N, C-alpha and C positions, 0 to 999 in steps of 0.2 A: 742317541733317542731311538728306540726300536721301532721299526716301520711295520705296517700291517702289509701281508703279503696280497697283492690284489689278484692273484691267480684263483685264490679261494672264492672270490666272487663270481667266477665263471663256473662253479660246481653247481648244478641245479638244486641239489639237496640243501646247500647253503642258503641259496636264494629262497627256496620254499620255506625253510626254517625261520629265516629273516621276515619274510612276508606274514606268516601266520603268527609270528611274536608281535607284529606290528598290529594286526588285526586283533589279538588279544588285548593289546595295550589299548586300541581306539574303543573296545567294548566296555573295558574297565573305565575308563576315563568318561564315555558316554553315560554309563550308569552313575558314576559318582556326581557328575554335573547336573544330572536330571533325575535325581533320586526321587523327587516328589511324583514325578510322573510315573516312574518304574514300580514305585510301591502301590500305585493305584491300577496296575495292570489286572486283568482278568486272571483266573486260574489257567486257563488255555494260554494266554500270553506268556505268563511266567513259565509254564512247562516247555513252551517252544523256546522262548530265550535261554533257559536252563538247558535244554537239549542242544541248542546252536552253540553254547559256550563250550559243553561238554564235548562235541564233536570238534571244535577247533582246538581245544585244548589236547585232546586225545591224538588227532593228527600232528601236532606240534610236537608232542612227546615221541611219536613214532619217527618223525624225521629227525629228532636228536639221537634216538637209537640208531637210525640209519647212518648218520654222519660219524657216530661213534665207532661203528663197526666197519663201514667201507673206508673211511678216512682217517681212522684213528685220531678222531678230533673230540675231545672232551673238553668243553670250556671251563669246567671247575677244576681240571687237573693243571697245576702250575707249570709242569713240564711242557705239556701242549701249547700253552700259551706262549712259551719261551721260543718254541719252534715256529709258530705262526708269525710272531711279531719281531721276526729277525731284523 
């Protein structure tokens, strides 16, 4: 059974990508489970929530780009998965 290389967890950009991914997941789950409250937001609250989501999504995407360039880490590439899961 392949094992995950724990050295990758010490790479700051990997940790930052993981944390922003968890924040995005928490935001999506919060919206899903409290939809009745969210749909009653004022326009200002909706714009602020959308802006916050957009910022976090953009930062997460830039961190993915940094991982791909600096560490040759593309989670969608099957060859990279095999290198990491040695």
